[in-house]
N, C-alpha and C positions, 0 to 999 in steps of 0.2 A: 608514349609515356617513356620518360628516361628511367635508367636503372635506379636513380635516387628516388624518383617518384614512386616506382614500384616498391622499393624498400620501405618508404614512408607509409604507403598504403598497407603493406603487409604488417608493418609494425603497429599501425592503428588498429587493424583487424585483430591482431593478437592481444593488444591491450583491451579492446572492447570485449573480446571473449572472456578474458580473465575477470573483467569487471562484472560481467553477467554471472559468472560462477560465484563471485563474492556476494553479489546481491541476492542470488538464490539461497545461498547459505544463511545470510542474515534474515531473509524472509522466513525460512524454516525455523530459525532460532526464535524470532519474534512470535511466530504462531504457537510455539510451545507455551507461551504465556496464557493462551486462551484455550478454552474447551471448545473444540470444533463442533461437537454435538450440540452444545448450547447455542453457538452461533447459528448453526443450521436451523435449529428449532425457532430461534428469533426470526430468521429470514422466512421460514415457512409460514409463521403466524402473520407476519406483515403482508406477505403475498396473498394469503388466504383471505385476509380482511381488506385487501387492496389499499393498504395504508403505506405511507412513506415515512422516512425519517431523515432529519438533517441534524448534524452535530456541531456543537460549539465547544471547543476545548481550550484549555490553557496548560494546566499542570501535566496533562497526559500527552501534550505535544503532538497531537494527530494520531496517537496510537489507536484510539477507538475507531477513527475513520479508516485506518489501515485494516483493523480487524473486520469491520463491517464490509469492507471492499473485498475481502477474501471469501465471503459467503456466496455460494452458487447463485447466479442470477441476481446479484446485488443491484444491477442496473435497474431492476424492476421496482426497487423500494428505496435505494440510497440516493437521496437528492444531493448530497455533498456536505460540506462543512467548512468551518473556519477554525483556524488555530490562532489564538490571540495571546500575545505575551505583552507584558508591560513592565517597565522598570520604575514606574511611578511609585512613590512612597505614599501610603495613606496615613 
């Protein structure tokens, strides 16, 4: 690998690390919008009843999907979701 290649790789790694830090900060800020105790209780009830949930959002722009995905063991009950936006006038 050339010096330029190493410099580019090091620069990429540095930018990626900074991006990870920013994303983690934003995740923490978003989670302040939700009561984690309530989210965990929802998850526990869904798991206990062996039920699943799927979400369809528009105005919330995927925020509920994000919140549900932060619940421990979400993969056991969160089926996924869709975020649908439309510019159509009714």
